[in-house]
Steps between C-alpha positions, in 0.01 A plus 500: 500500500461278809487658844667324790308511820660455844473164678160474661348765272250417224451705185170675467220293338250637253235661720164350446173576688489340839165373648486453873249295704485286809647161437278195512578140583515443115801740478708325772722300275573807291561713805752254643678479174571871514676468828877377480489355855170318467610374150821367664305287738483733804201335682457779760493746226247299296277455811513872581394591142229233480362623829493874369322376179246300704442806730459733190811701620682447173456726199638407167624696202409344166676586166318372192290269737806337675596550857821728486518586871314515835481690817408351844344737752402477861217738573547702824772266618762762559408732794149489353608584144516289180839350423638369175680184601630402163515642147633269228525539132596220255849551390386519128263784601720724711530860409173480305277671748355200677642586847372859448153393413483263790612767741237727370237234522595428856456873598166509313369212718646603822314464819704747684602871435863401452662177363842384613756271356868409550798389306854423548754781439662284226168493303575798275219421252225508774651806664495673153135400437397623830675831451342531150160443647550755787516259790665675797800343686423451860786317654740214522521185710828316534547135599239315284761423223847536604656796318190588310262718704125501434378836386139600555280721282137632499261650258179681564201392314398743225230669710767572760767621275562888494 
C-alpha cells in the first residue's frame, strides 16, 4: 500500500545514527548541496553559509558519513544569547532525526544559558520539531515576510532545564 503525503511533506526516512560535528572547509561543498537556495545559485546564501563554515559556526549532521544537514549559529548575537540562524536538512534525509540531532548538538555546545531561534509561521515542520524538543514559544514579529510572521522560540541548556 502506498501512502500519499500532502504537498510539501516528505515521508519519513529510515532512521540511521546521526553524527554531529563542527563543519570544516572540506565540508563546504556538501553543506551547500544540502541547501536548496544555495544549490539554486543564491550567491548571498552561499556567502553566508561559507562564512559560517570558515568561522566554525556551522555544525553538520552526518548519516553514513555523508552530510545530511547543517545548523548555523551565532554565539551571543541575540541579546547576549546564542541564536540558531539556519537549520537545513537535505530533502532526502528529512524526518530521519537529522534536525533533532543538530538542535541537540547546538544546545550541548551553547555558550549562553538559553539558545534562541525563529521560523516563519508557515514552516510547520520546524515548529513541530521545536515543540517536540521542548523549545518554548516567546513571541511573534510581523512585517519581515508579508503575511507570514516570524515566530521566536528558546530553549534552556540542559544544566538550566528544570
